[in-house]
Structure formats: structure tokens, C-alpha cells
C-alpha positions in Angstrom: -92.0 -28.6 95.0 -89.5 -27.2 97.4 -87.7 -30.1 98.5 -85.3 -29.9 101.7 -85.9 -26.2 102.4 -85.9 -25.7 106.4 -87.6 -22.3 107.5 -85.5 -21.5 110.2 -81.9 -22.6 109.5 -80.2 -19.6 107.9 -77.8 -21.4 105.8 -76.3 -22.6 109.3 -75.7 -25.9 111.0 -77.2 -26.3 114.1 -74.3 -25.1 116.3 -73.7 -22.1 114.3 -77.4 -21.2 114.4 -77.5 -22.0 118.1 -74.3 -19.5 118.4 -76.3 -16.8 116.3 -79.6 -17.0 118.4 -77.4 -16.7 121.6 -75.5 -13.7 120.7 -78.9 -11.9 119.4 -80.5 -12.8 122.7 -77.6 -11.6 124.8 -77.5 -8.1 122.6 -81.1 -7.7 122.6 -81.5 -8.2 126.5 -78.3 -6.0 126.8 -79.4 -3.2 124.6 -83.1 -3.4 124.6 -83.2 -2.6 120.8 -81.1 -3.9 118.0 -80.9 -3.9 114.2 -80.9 -7.1 112.3 -82.3 -9.0 109.2 -86.1 -9.4 109.4 -86.1 -13.2 109.5 -83.3 -13.3 112.2 -85.8 -10.9 114.0 -88.8 -12.9 113.7 -87.0 -15.9 114.8 -85.5 -14.0 117.7 -88.8 -13.2 119.0 -89.5 -16.7 119.8 -86.5 -17.2 122.0 -86.9 -14.0 123.7 -90.3 -14.4 124.5 -89.9 -17.7 125.9 -87.0 -16.7 127.9 -88.9 -13.8 129.7 -91.9 -16.2 130.2 -89.5 -18.8 131.9 -87.8 -16.0 134.0 -91.3 -15.0 135.3 -91.4 -17.9 137.6 -88.1 -16.5 139.1 -87.4 -19.7 140.8 -83.7 -21.6 140.9 -84.7 -24.2 138.2 -85.8 -21.5 135.7 -82.4 -19.8 136.1 -80.8 -22.9 135.6 -82.6 -23.7 132.6 -82.0 -20.3 131.2 -78.3 -20.6 132.3 -78.1 -23.8 130.0 -79.6 -22.1 127.0 -77.9 -18.6 127.3 -74.6 -19.3 129.2 -73.9 -15.5 129.8 -74.8 -15.0 133.5 -75.5 -11.3 133.2 -77.9 -12.0 130.6 -80.0 -14.4 132.7 -79.7 -12.0 135.6 -81.4 -9.3 133.7 -84.0 -11.7 132.1 -85.1 -12.9 135.4 -84.7 -9.7 137.7 -85.4 -7.0 135.3 -87.4 -8.0 132.4 -89.6 -10.4 133.9 -90.5 -7.7 136.6 -91.4 -5.2 133.9 -93.6 -7.6 131.9 -95.2 -9.3 135.0 -98.9 -8.4 134.2 -98.4 -8.8 130.6 -99.2 -12.3 129.2 -97.1 -12.1 126.3 -96.1 -10.2 123.1 -92.9 -8.5 125.1 -91.1 -7.3 121.5 -92.1 -5.6 118.6 -90.6 -5.7 115.0 -90.0 -2.7 112.9 -89.2 -3.1 109.5 -86.4 -0.8 108.5 -86.0 -0.8 104.9 -83.1 -2.6 103.0 -79.4 -2.9 103.5 -77.4 -1.5 100.9 -75.0 -4.4 100.3 -77.4 -7.3 99.2 -80.9 -5.9 99.8 -81.6 -7.9 102.7 -84.7 -6.6 104.5 -84.0 -5.1 107.8 -85.7 -4.8 110.9 -85.6 -3.2 114.4 -86.5 -5.7 117.2 -87.0 -4.2 120.6 -88.9 -4.3 123.9 -92.3 -2.8 124.0 -91.5 -0.4 126.7 -88.2 0.3 125.2 -87.2 4.0 125.3 -84.4 5.5 123.6 -81.9 6.8 126.2 -81.7 10.5 126.2 -78.5 12.4 125.8 -77.8 14.2 129.1 -78.3 17.8 128.6 -79.5 21.1 130.7 -83.2 20.2 130.0 -82.9 16.9 131.4 -80.9 18.0 134.6 -83.2 20.7 135.7 -84.8 20.0 139.0 -82.3 17.0 139.6 -79.9 16.7 142.7 -76.3 17.2 142.0 -75.8 13.2 142.5 -78.4 12.5 140.0 -76.7 14.7 137.5 -73.3 13.1 138.2 -74.6 9.6 137.7 -76.4 10.3 134.4 -72.9 12.0 133.3 -71.0 9.0 134.6 -73.4 6.7 132.5 -73.3 8.7 129.5 -69.3 8.8 129.7 -69.2 4.9 130.0 -71.3 4.6 127.1 -69.7 6.9 125.0 -66.3 5.2 126.0 -67.6 1.7 124.9 -68.8 3.1 121.6 -65.4 4.5 121.1 -63.7 1.1 121.9 -65.8 -0.7 119.7 -65.1 1.5 116.9 -61.4 1.4 117.5 -61.8 -2.6 117.7 -63.7 -2.6 114.2 -61.3 -0.6 112.6 -58.4 -2.7 113.6 -60.2 -5.7 112.4 -60.9 -4.0 109.1 -57.1 -3.3 108.8 -56.0 -6.9 109.5 -58.6 -8.2 107.1 -57.7 -5.8 104.2 -53.7 -6.9 104.5 
């Protein structure tokens, strides 16, 4: 017998578990695809699917309920305005989980969780800009530059954090 085994706790107390789920929901809604451990991805799917279903109503009450669960306003705005419109005719199953091998440090099973209509953003190249107007090309390049700057900033912050942790 396995006594006192909770299925969905991840070895965390309630507050830390809620914060973990909120962070994962925010990241998935923002990026459309994230890589995490398989049990976290399976648990995350429950929360994201319920949030999108609630966002389909689109009324003020559903926004307030979502804000109480996920206090990031941009996340709730994206769920209600974008995701719920994309999946309006779909009765459920908004995400897919793809197994991605094992993490090298502790051999934890990893998975990619993404929305079913996720398309990887293409790099701006000559092939993608053929037939586009100058304004569209400028917009695409500006978006690509902002994404690259954000990645560099994140890498810089991670390097500083590692440096501080080593000392």
C-alpha cells in the first residue's frame, strides 16, 4: 500500500504549487509552446483547458474569475480575446503534449506542451518577404529584432544569476 501519496502535489505545499501552475499557464499563453516535465505538462493541461473554456464566455464575470486565478492581466486578455476566439468551434482538447526524452541531470521525463494550432514562428528571410509590402516587411523585422533582444536580455540575466550563485 502506498500511504499518503498525493498525485498532483509535485512535492510542494499549496502556495508554491499554485505559483508554479500560474507561472506555467502564463508562460504557455505567452509563448504558445513550453518545455517542462511530463507530470507538470499533464497537470498544466487541466488548468489551461478550463481557462480557455471559461474565456469562451467572454463576459465580465469570466474575466474576473480568470483574473482571480491568474492575476496577470495580459494573460487573461490573451485567453479571452485571442485563444477563446481561435478555439470557439472546438469543444475541447486545445493543447497537445509531445514527449521530448529525458533531462540529462536527473533523467526526468520531459515534454513539450503546445496549443494544437501552434506554428513555430519563422525567421524573417528573403523567402518570407517576397510579395509583401514594405510596411509588412518592416513590421516582421521589428518583431524579430524585439524577440532577439528579449532572448539576449534573458541570457544576460541568467548569466548574472549563475555568477552570483557561484560566489
